[in-house]
C-alpha positions in Angstrom: -11.4 -37.6 -46.3 -15.0 -36.8 -45.6 -17.4 -38.8 -43.6 -21.1 -39.1 -44.6 -23.2 -37.0 -42.2 -26.2 -39.0 -40.9 -28.5 -37.9 -38.1 -27.6 -40.1 -35.2 -30.2 -41.0 -32.6 -29.5 -40.1 -29.0 -30.4 -43.3 -27.2 -32.1 -43.0 -23.8 -30.4 -46.0 -22.2 -26.8 -47.4 -22.1 -24.9 -44.5 -20.6 -21.2 -44.4 -21.4 -19.7 -45.4 -18.1 -16.3 -43.8 -18.5 -17.8 -40.4 -19.2 -20.2 -40.6 -16.3 -17.4 -41.6 -13.9 -14.9 -39.0 -15.1 -15.2 -35.6 -13.5 -15.0 -32.2 -15.2 -11.4 -31.6 -14.3 -8.4 -31.9 -16.6 -7.1 -35.4 -15.8 -3.9 -36.4 -17.5 -2.8 -40.0 -17.9 -0.8 -41.3 -14.8 2.8 -40.0 -14.7 2.3 -38.1 -17.9 1.9 -34.4 -18.4 -1.4 -33.0 -19.6 -1.5 -32.9 -23.4 -3.6 -29.7 -23.6 -4.3 -26.8 -21.3 -7.6 -26.9 -19.3 -9.0 -24.0 -21.3 -9.4 -26.3 -24.4 -12.1 -28.3 -22.8 -14.3 -25.5 -21.6 -16.8 -26.1 -18.8 -19.0 -29.1 -17.9 -22.5 -29.6 -16.8 -24.6 -32.5 -15.4 -24.5 -35.3 -18.0 -21.8 -33.6 -20.0 -18.5 -34.2 -18.3 -15.3 -36.2 -18.6 -14.3 -34.4 -21.8 -10.6 -34.0 -20.9 -10.2 -37.4 -19.4 -11.7 -39.1 -22.5 -9.4 -37.2 -24.8 -6.3 -38.0 -22.8 -7.1 -41.7 -22.8 -7.9 -41.7 -26.6 -4.7 -39.8 -27.4 -2.3 -41.9 -25.4 -3.9 -45.1 -26.5 -3.3 -44.1 -30.1 0.2 -42.8 -29.6 1.3 -45.8 -27.6 0.5 -48.0 -30.6 2.7 -45.9 -33.0 6.5 -46.4 -33.6 9.0 -44.0 -32.2 10.6 -43.0 -28.9 8.9 -41.3 -26.0 9.2 -37.7 -27.3 7.8 -38.8 -30.6 4.9 -40.5 -29.1 4.2 -37.4 -26.9 4.1 -35.2 -30.0 1.8 -37.7 -31.7 -0.5 -37.8 -28.7 -0.6 -34.0 -28.6 -1.6 -33.7 -32.3 -4.3 -36.4 -31.8 -5.7 -34.7 -28.7 -5.7 -31.3 -30.4 -7.5 -32.7 -33.4 -10.1 -34.5 -31.3 -10.8 -31.3 -29.3 -10.7 -29.2 -32.5 -13.5 -31.3 -34.0 -15.7 -31.0 -30.9 -15.0 -27.3 -30.6 -15.4 -26.4 -34.2 -18.1 -28.7 -35.4 -21.0 -26.2 -34.8 -19.2 -23.5 -36.8 -18.6 -26.0 -39.7 -22.1 -27.3 -39.6 -23.8 -23.9 -39.6 -21.9 -22.8 -42.7 -22.6 -26.1 -44.6 -26.3 -26.0 -43.6 -27.1 -22.4 -44.5 -25.3 -22.7 -47.8 -28.0 -25.2 -48.9 -30.5 -22.3 -49.1 -28.6 -20.7 -52.0 -29.9 -17.1 -51.5 -27.7 -14.9 -49.4 -29.0 -11.9 -47.4 -32.5 -12.8 -48.4 -35.4 -14.4 -46.5 -36.4 -17.6 -48.0 -39.8 -19.1 -46.9 -41.6 -22.3 -47.9 -45.4 -21.9 -47.9 -45.8 -25.7 -47.6 -46.2 -27.9 -44.6 -43.2 -30.2 -43.9 -43.7 -33.8 -45.1 -41.7 -37.1 -45.0 -40.0 -36.0 -48.2 -38.3 -33.1 -46.5 -34.6 -33.6 -45.9 -33.2 -30.1 -45.3 -33.0 -30.2 -41.5 -33.1 -33.1 -39.0 -36.1 -33.4 -36.7 -38.3 -31.0 -38.7 -41.6 -29.8 -37.1 -45.0 -29.9 -38.9 -46.6 -27.1 -37.0 -45.0 -24.1 -38.7 -43.8 -22.8 -42.0 -40.1 -22.3 -42.2 -38.3 -19.1 -43.0 -34.5 -19.3 -43.4 -31.9 -16.6 -44.0 -28.2 -17.0 -44.9 -27.2 -13.6 -43.6 -23.7 -12.2 -44.0 -22.6 -9.1 -42.3 -19.1 -9.2 -43.8 -19.9 -6.2 -46.1 -22.4 -4.2 -44.1 -25.3 -4.4 -41.6 -28.7 -5.6 -42.6 -32.2 -4.5 -41.7 -34.8 -7.1 -41.0 -38.4 -6.0 -41.4 -41.3 -8.0 -40.0 -45.0 -7.3 -40.5 -47.8 -7.2 -38.0 -49.0 -10.8 -37.9 -52.3 -10.0 -36.2 -51.4 -12.2 -33.3 -50.3 -15.2 -35.4 -47.4 -17.0 -33.6 -44.1 -16.5 -35.2 -40.5 -16.5 -34.0 -37.3 -15.5 -35.7 -34.3 -17.2 -34.1 -31.0 -15.4 -34.8 -28.0 -17.7 -34.4 -24.4 -16.7 -34.6 -21.8 -18.8 -36.4 -21.3 -20.9 -33.3 -25.0 -21.8 -33.0 -25.7 -19.4 -30.1 -29.2 -18.0 -30.2 -28.2 -14.4 -29.5 -31.6 -12.7 -30.3 -35.2 -13.5 -31.0 -37.9 -11.6 -32.8 -41.6 -12.3 -32.6 -43.8 -14.2 -30.1 -42.4 -14.5 -26.7 -39.8 -11.8 -27.3 -40.6 -8.6 -29.3 -44.3 -9.4 -29.9 -46.2 -9.7 -33.2 -46.5 -6.1 -34.2 -44.5 -4.8 -37.2 -40.9 -3.7 -36.6 -37.5 -3.0 -38.2 -34.3 -4.4 -36.7 -30.8 -3.4 -37.6 -28.4 -6.4 -37.5 -24.8 -5.3 -37.1 -21.5 -7.2 -37.2 -18.9 -7.2 -34.3 -17.3 -3.9 -33.8 -19.7 -1.9 -35.9 -20.1 1.8 -35.2 -22.6 3.8 -37.1 -25.9 5.5 -37.0 -29.1 3.6 -36.3 -32.0 4.9 -38.4 -34.9 6.4 -36.3 -37.5 3.8 -35.3 -35.1 0.9 -35.9 -34.1 -1.4 -33.1 -30.4 -2.3 -32.9 -29.4 -6.0 -32.7 -25.7 -6.7 -32.4 -24.5 -10.0 -33.8 -21.4 -11.7 -32.2 -20.3 -13.0 -35.6 -20.4 -11.9 -39.3 -22.5 -15.0 -40.2 -26.0 -15.2 -38.9 -28.4 -18.0 -39.5 -32.0 -16.8 -39.4 -34.4 -19.6 -38.6 -38.0 -18.5 -38.6 -41.1 -20.5 -37.7 -44.7 -19.2 -38.5 -47.6 -21.1 -37.1 -50.1 -22.5 -39.6 -53.3 -24.3 -38.7 -53.1 -27.0 -41.4 -53.5 -26.8 -45.2 -56.6 -24.7 -45.0 -54.7 -21.9 -43.3 -52.0 -21.6 -45.9 -53.6 -18.9 -48.0 -53.8 -16.7 -44.9 -50.3 -17.5 -43.8 -48.5 -16.9 -47.1 -48.9 -13.1 -47.1 -47.1 -13.0 -43.8 -44.1 -14.7 -45.3 -44.1 -12.2 -48.1 -43.5 -9.4 -45.7 -40.4 -10.9 -44.0 -37.5 -9.0 -45.6 -33.8 -8.5 -45.3 -32.1 -5.3 -46.8 -28.6 -3.9 -46.7 -28.5 -0.9 -44.5 -27.5 1.6 -47.2 -30.3 0.4 -49.5 -32.8 0.5 -46.7 -31.9 4.1 -45.8 -32.4 5.0 -49.5 -36.0 3.6 -49.3 -35.3 0.2 -51.0 -36.7 -3.0 -49.4 -35.4 -6.5 -50.0 -37.4 -8.9 -52.0 -38.2 -12.1 -50.1 -38.3 -15.5 -51.8 -41.4 -17.5 -51.1 -41.8 -21.0 -52.5 -45.2 -22.6 -52.7 -43.5 -26.0 -53.0 -40.1 -26.7 -51.4 -37.5 -26.8 -54.1 -35.3 -29.9 -54.4 -32.8 -29.8 -51.5 -29.2 -29.4 -52.4 -27.1 -32.2 -51.1 -25.4 -31.1 -47.9 -21.7 -31.9 -48.2 -20.4 -34.6 -45.9 -18.9 -33.2 -42.7 -15.1 -32.9 -43.3 -12.7 -35.1 -41.4 -9.0 -35.1 -40.6 -7.0 -32.3 -42.3 -10.0 -31.3 -44.4 -11.9 -30.4 -41.2 -9.0 -28.4 -39.9 -8.6 -26.4 -43.1 -12.3 -25.8 -43.3 -12.4 -24.6 -39.7 -9.4 -22.3 -40.3 -11.2 -20.6 -43.2 -14.4 -20.1 -41.2 -12.5 -18.8 -38.1 -11.4 -15.9 -40.3 -15.1 -15.0 -41.0 -16.4 -15.9 -37.5 -13.7 -15.9 -34.9 -14.7 -17.0 -31.4 -15.0 -14.6 -28.5 -11.7 -13.0 -27.4 -11.7 -14.9 -24.2 -11.4 -18.2 -26.1 -8.1 -17.4 -27.8 -6.4 -19.8 -25.5 -8.4 -22.6 -27.1 -7.1 -21.8 -30.6 -3.5 -21.7 -29.3 -4.0 -25.1 -27.6 -5.2 -26.6 -30.9 -2.2 -25.5 -32.8 -0.6 -29.0 -32.8 -3.5 -30.1 -35.1 -3.0 -27.2 -37.5 -5.6 -24.8 -36.1 -4.5 -21.2 -36.6 -5.4 -17.9 -35.0 -7.5 -16.1 -37.7 -6.3 -13.1 -39.5 -8.4 -10.0 -38.9 -7.3 -8.1 -42.1 -10.1 -6.9 -44.4 -8.5 -8.8 -47.3 -8.4 -12.0 -45.4 -12.0 -11.7 -44.4 -13.0 -10.9 -48.0 -11.1 -13.9 -49.3 -12.6 -16.2 -46.7 -16.1 -14.9 -47.5 -15.6 -15.6 -51.2 -14.3 -19.1 -50.4 -17.2 -19.7 -48.0 -19.7 -18.9 -50.7 -18.0 -21.3 -53.0 -17.7 -23.9 -50.3 -14.0 -24.2 -51.1 -12.0 -26.0 -48.3 -8.7 -25.4 -50.0 -8.6 -21.7 -49.0 -6.6 -22.7 -45.9 -4.9 -26.0 -46.6 -2.6 -27.9 -44.3 0.9 -28.7 -45.5 0.3 -32.4 -45.6 -2.1 -35.0 -44.1 -1.3 -36.0 -40.6 -2.4 -39.5 -39.5 -2.7 -38.4 -35.9 -5.1 -35.6 -37.0 -7.2 -37.9 -39.1 -7.4 -40.4 -36.2 -8.2 -37.6 -33.7 -11.2 -36.3 -35.7 -12.5 -39.8 -36.1 -12.3 -40.3 -32.4 -14.2 -37.1 -31.8 -17.2 -38.5 -33.8 -17.3 -41.4 -31.4 -16.8 -39.2 -28.4 -19.7 -36.9 -29.3 -22.0 -40.0 -29.9 -21.0 -41.5 -26.5 -21.5 -38.2 -24.7 -24.9 -37.8 -26.3 -26.0 -41.2 -24.9 -24.8 -40.2 -21.5 -26.5 -36.8 -21.6 -29.8 -38.4 -22.8 -29.6 -40.9 -20.0 -29.0 -38.2 -17.5 -31.9 -36.1 -18.6 -34.2 -39.1 -18.6 -33.6 -40.1 -15.0 -36.8 -40.4 -13.1 -38.9 -39.3 -16.1 -40.4 -42.6 -17.3 -38.6 -42.7 -20.6 -38.7 -39.0 -21.5 -35.5 -37.0 -21.9 -36.3 -33.4 -20.9 -33.6 -30.9 -21.8 -34.2 -27.6 -20.1 -30.6 -26.8 -19.3 -30.0 -23.0 -19.5 -26.8 -23.5 -21.6 -28.8 -24.9 -24.6 -28.8 -22.3 -27.3 -26.5 -20.0 -25.2 -23.5 -22.3 -24.9 -20.7 -20.1 -23.6 -17.8 -22.4 -22.9 -19.9 -25.6 -22.9 -18.1 -27.0 -26.0 -19.1 -30.7 -25.7 -22.7 -29.9 -25.0 -22.7 -27.5 -28.0 -21.4 -30.3 -30.2 -24.1 -32.7 -29.1 -26.8 -30.3 -30.0 -25.2 -29.4 -33.3 -25.1 -33.1 -34.3 -28.7 -34.0 -33.8 -30.7 -30.9 -32.8 -29.0 -28.2 -34.9 -31.1 -25.0 -34.6 -32.7 -26.0 -31.3 -34.3 -23.0 -29.6 -33.4 -21.8 -26.1 -35.8 -23.4 -23.5 -37.9 -20.3 -22.8 -39.0 -20.3 -26.5 -39.4 -24.0 -26.9 -38.5 -27.3 -25.3 -38.3 -30.7 -27.0 -38.8 -33.6 -24.6 -37.8 -36.7 -26.4 -38.6 -40.4 -25.8 -36.7 -43.4 -27.2 -38.1 -45.8 -24.6 -41.3 -46.8 -22.9 -41.9 -46.4 -19.2 -40.0 -49.7 -18.5 -36.9 -48.5 -20.4 -37.5 -50.7 -23.5 -36.6 -49.1 -26.8 -39.6 -47.9 -28.9 -40.3 -50.1 -31.9 -43.2 -50.4 -34.4 -43.3 -54.1 -33.6 -45.2 -53.1 -30.4 -48.2 -50.9 -29.6 -48.2 -48.0 -27.1 -50.6 -45.6 -25.5 -49.9 -42.3 -23.9 -52.7 -40.8 -21.7 -52.9 -37.2 -20.6 -55.3 -36.9 -17.7 -57.9 -34.1 -17.7 -56.1 -30.8 -17.1 -52.7 -32.3 -17.7 -52.1 -31.5 -21.3 -48.6 -30.0 -22.0 -48.5 -26.6 -20.3 -47.8 -24.0 -23.0 -48.6 -20.3 -23.8 -48.5 -21.0 -27.5 -49.0 -24.6 -28.8 -47.8 -28.2 -28.4 -47.4 -31.2 -30.6 -46.1 -34.8 -30.5 -44.2 -35.8 -33.6 -43.0 -39.2 -34.8 -39.5 -39.7 -36.2 -37.7 -42.6 -37.7 -34.2 -43.6 -36.5 -32.7 -41.2 -39.1 -34.4 -38.2 -37.4 -36.8 -37.6 -40.3 -40.6 -38.0 -40.6 -42.2 -41.3 -41.2 -44.0 -41.6 -44.5 -47.4 -43.2 -43.9 -50.7 -43.5 -45.9 -52.5 -41.2 -43.5 -50.0 -38.4 -43.9 -50.2 -37.9 -40.2 -46.8 -37.1 -38.7 -47.9 -35.5 -35.4 -50.7 -35.0 -33.0 -51.2 -31.8 -31.1 -53.5 -29.1 -29.7 -54.7 -28.2 -33.2 -55.4 -31.7 -34.5 -59.0 -32.0 -35.5 -61.3 -34.8 -34.5 -59.4 -36.1 -31.4 -61.6 -38.2 -29.1 -61.5 -37.5 -25.4 -62.5 -39.9 -22.7 -65.6 -39.4 -20.5 -63.3 -38.3 -17.7 -61.8 -35.6 -20.0 -58.5 -37.5 -20.6 -56.8 -37.8 -23.9 -55.3 -41.1 -25.0 -53.1 -41.3 -28.0 -52.3 -44.6 -29.8 -48.8 -45.0 -31.1 -48.3 -48.0 -33.3 -47.6 -49.2 -36.8 -50.9 -50.8 -37.8 -54.2 -48.9 -37.6 -56.1 -49.4 -34.3 -59.1 -51.6 -34.5 -61.8 -49.0 -33.5 -62.8 -45.8 -35.2 -62.4 -43.8 -32.0 -58.8 -45.1 -31.5 -57.9 -44.3 -35.1 -58.9 -40.7 -34.5 -56.1 -40.5 -31.9 -53.6 -42.6 -33.9 -50.0 -41.6 -34.5 -48.6 -44.0 -37.1 -45.2 -45.5 -36.3 -42.6 -47.2 -38.6 -42.2 -50.9 -38.3 -38.7 -50.6 -36.7 -37.1 -48.2 -34.2 -38.6 -44.8 -33.7 -38.6 -41.9 -31.3 -41.0 -39.1 -30.4 -40.5 -35.4 -29.8 -43.0 -33.5 -27.7 -42.7 -29.8 -28.7 -43.8 -27.1 -26.2 -43.7 -23.6 -27.7 -43.5 -20.9 -25.1 -43.6 -23.4 -22.3 -45.0 -22.4 -18.9 -42.8 -22.4 -15.9 -44.0 -25.9 -14.8 -42.6 -27.3 -18.0 -39.2 -25.6 -17.3 -38.8 -26.3 -13.6 -39.7 -30.0 -13.7 -43.0 -29.7 -11.9 -44.9 -31.0 -14.9 -44.4 -34.7 -15.6 -45.1 -36.0 -19.1 -47.1 -39.3 -19.1 -45.1 -42.3 -20.1 -45.6 -44.5 -23.1 -47.2 -47.7 -22.0 -46.7 -50.8 -24.1 -50.1 -52.3 -24.8 -49.0 -55.8 -25.9 
């Protein structure tokens, strides 16, 4: 079975009590042995804990309702627990492959020279500040060379994510700068000669998701930004050495999005995970995790060239049958379903933890974001609703689902947010405040205004130098207020405040974002 993948909102209130109270340790049910070794659960962090305790409770609760003697129920519980953990552990890998396959072109940079609108449905929580460049890059055959032009100081960033959603390298503003450069992207274990003048970038996996963002100052700036996109190229190493350069794909209008397949569940998820593990195995120090998940059908991946080639071909085709399970297991199906609920509950807990003392804003600056290591549950939370999030030093995304009194945001009320003079978001690049519906996509409105930020023209400042934004469904009464209006849907919504290249005060908590104040 496959479940429909919908973007689930991370609510600011209503923390899941059992996750908050359970510690990070491996807690088995009373008088029962632990179902899985501790390595399967990874590490925990503030707001993301209780993983093992939750799985143990879920698994025994399920097994105790099934027929059979004690040894049979123990086997059932172990299969359930392994499936629940396998889903949490493997979800980012499955999501990356399913997401990048939408972009159709492999080993090619694909850019869209069009600003994001409410019709965009390719990625959740899209921004409207930059033009997107994506790359479905495969290093299964040979390394690739990425060439970037001199952007003349125009902000851009190329985020290079491995198959497990770790941002292992950045090119561009805040990292390598905005001058022209060539970068050799190599797979694990590669040994070869790096061409003169080319910078070596080692990827932890054969699959790389390139997610590029190039700043554009509204529609009038598009003719100047488009040539930049045309000089982002990816070329196989052998061809690059021979003088050939890849041909980028630049769309003036976003092509119709391919429907992303529903996230697999049950045995389908396990078989899909097994196939993708062959292409992109985890770090060697996580082998214990794969062994622990064997009761659900998870297998240690083959490293043979033929197996990699077959998995690569199946991945291109999106064929989950490449590594089938012998037969559906009800415990495995139930375990992956439980994992969906576990991730959603953990997300609520994490959102509440990161909102404490911040007047309705959840500020996620944890160092593990984008560099997850063994933080498996946190990684699954980000993959579910913020897939492709940058590491904090490149961008942070404070999010608000509630006003300063903790009441959920809704278009049935009116709100203001006031930045005192000198207290605009502290950034080295740019900032914006973007409106999202409950499905994590932009809100279609007659003004076609989806965000307000430091490049929004015509904003009205108060006599004291402050900036007040009006967040509501209906247009404000006065002309001055309408200039600072961010349209909201009639029902539930949330806001994301993007800070690109945030200053230290935004990362260490010294800067406090003004709250949303209900005006009615």
